[in-house]
N, C-alpha and C positions, 0 to 999 in steps of 0.2 A: 658529922654534919657535912652535907653535900655542898661543894663549892659550885659557883655559878656555872651552868652548863651552856655550851654554844649550840647544843643540839636543837633546843626549842625555846624561842623567846616567848611564844604564846602557843596556844593549841592549834593555831591556824597557819602560822608560817615561822620559818626558822630565821636565825640571824644571817645565815648564808644567803637566803632568799632575799632578805632586806637589802644586803650589800650588792647582790647582783642587780636587782631592780634599780637601786639608786645609781650605781656605777654605769649601767647600760643607758638609763634615761639621761644621765649627765653627758655621756659621750655622744649619744644621738642628738641631744639638744645643742651641744657645742657645734656639731656638724651642721645643724640647721642654721645656727647663728653664723657660721662661716658662709653658707649659702646666701643668707640674707645680706651680709655685708658685701659679698662678691657681685651680687645682682642688683644692689640698690642704686638708684639714680636720683638725682636732685640733691637738695641741701639739708634734708630733714634727718639724715642719719644721726644716731646718737649711740654711743657705747653702752649707756645705761639700758636702752631697750633690748640690746642683745644679752646683757646680763639678766634682764627680766625674763627673756626667752628660756635661757638655761635654768634659772630657778623655777619657772613656771613648769617645765617638764618634769623636774625632780619632785616638786611639791605634788603635782597631779599623780605621779607614780606612787607617792607615799599615801595620798588619799585613796587611791585605788586598792592599796594593800589593806588600808583600815576598813574600807567599805566591804571589800570581798563580795560575798553573795548575799549580804544582809540588806534587805529592803529598808528596815528600820533605821540602820546606821546611815544609809544613803540619804533619806529624808532629813535625818537630824543634821547632817553635814550641810545639806542645801539650806536649811533654816539658819544655821550658824553663819554660813558664808554670805547669806543675803543681806546682812547688815553692812557689808563692805560697799563703799562708794568711792568711785574714781572721778577725780576732778579734771584730770587731763584728757583732752579729747585725742582720739587716734588720728594722726595727721594723714595717713595714707590707707586706702582700703586694703592693700596688700599686707599691711602690718596685722590686720585682723586674721588674715589667712595664716600667717606665720605663728600667731598665738595658738590658733586651733591645731596647727601642725605639731607644735610641741606638746600640746595636750594629748594628741592622739598616740604619741609614742610612749606615754606614761602608763601603759598597760602591762599586765603580766604575761602577754603573749609575745615572747621575746623575738622569735623568728618573724612573726608578722610585723613587728615594729621595725626590725632591721630592713626587711624587704620593702615595706611601705616608705621608709625614710629614703632608701636608695632610689626607688622609682620616681617618687614625688620630686626629689632634689634634681634628678636628671631632667625631668619635665620642666622644672623652673629654669635650669641652666640652658636648656635648648630654646625655650621661649625668649629668654634674655639674649642669648647669642644671635639668634636670627631675627630679633626685634618683631616678633609676631604681633599681629593685631594693631600695629602702629598705623596712624593715618599718614597717607602719602604727603599731604599738605598740612603742616602744623599752623596753628594760629598764633599771632602775635598781638600784643597790646601796644597801641601807639598813643601817646599823649602829647598834645600840641597846645602851646600857649601863644596867642597872638593879640593884638590891640582890639579892644572892644568896639563893636560896631561894623567890623569887616564882614562881608558876605561869605561865611565859612563854607556854605553849601556848594559853592563853585570855586573857592580859593585854591583848593588842593586837588580838584578833580583831575587835572592833567597828570599830576604825579601819580595818583591812585591808578589811573587807567594804564599808565606806562609801566609801573613796577609791581602792581598787585593783581591777584587773581580775583580777590573779593575784599570788600571792605564794608563795615557796618558801624555806624555811629552809636555808641553805647551811652554816653552822657555828655552834658554840656554844663559847665560850671563857671561862675563868675568869680574871679580871684583878684587879689592885690587891690582891694577896695573898689572893685568894679572897673578897674582900668584894663584888665586882661580877661580873655575868655579861655577856659581850659576845656579842651575837647578830648574825649577818650574814644578810640576806635578799636575794633577788632578787625585785623587785616590778615591776609595770606600772601606772602611774597611769592613772586614768580620764580626768583632765583636768590638764594641766600647771599650770593657774592655781590649782589646789587644794593645791599643795605646802605653802605656809605653814600652811594650816588642818590639813593632814595631820600635819605635824610638831608643831604645838601639841597635837593630840590624842594624839600618841604621848608627849609629855613629861609629860602629867598623870598617867598611871599609873606612870611609871618614876621618880618622885621628882625630876624636873628634872635627871636625869643626861644625859650626852652622847648626842645623837642626830645621826647624819651621813647625808645623803642624797647620793650621787654620781649626779647626774642625767644626765651626759653621758659615762658611762665607755665607751660603745661607740665613741666617736671621740676618746678621751683616753687617753694613755699613763699607766698607773698604776704 
């Protein structure tokens, strides 16, 4: 009676090939996870997402082994996986790119996967290092509360002209049982080091009520 042979697991691929595919996809996916962690900005980073990237790369590699060149198996897997629903929204568009990145390295083209991972990771690092495509003037969100009935259209005009390049009123709300008016502006500061002076000048005409400036909302999850 023949003992289990390591030569062929099935008629299509060997145990050694399975090990090579899973180990290589795991290594490349972990490297992609490190690139994601290194280049991530903002506060939405989670360790579980990087774990998911690694598992995603390995599972896709396994799926590619199962599918092989069989069209029937490919459609069967698509039908089976279509029942999966994800309730968590992707917080950043770049996260989708990293998901597809790990999916792409899960193929049986080993040299292509290694070269593609190296080149794409280098591009990501360079774009992050040199801050490519960033706007020269970032926008900030300014929220001001002041006594109801004050002429807000001219109340802060002097401070805006002095410290900002642009300002746009987004919303006007009545708060505190109608005693206060809450204004939300989108502004662009001329110089970031003038923020304390700007806030002090805003507080003077608003009766020292609450003033909030969200200076980094472009890279922060609100």
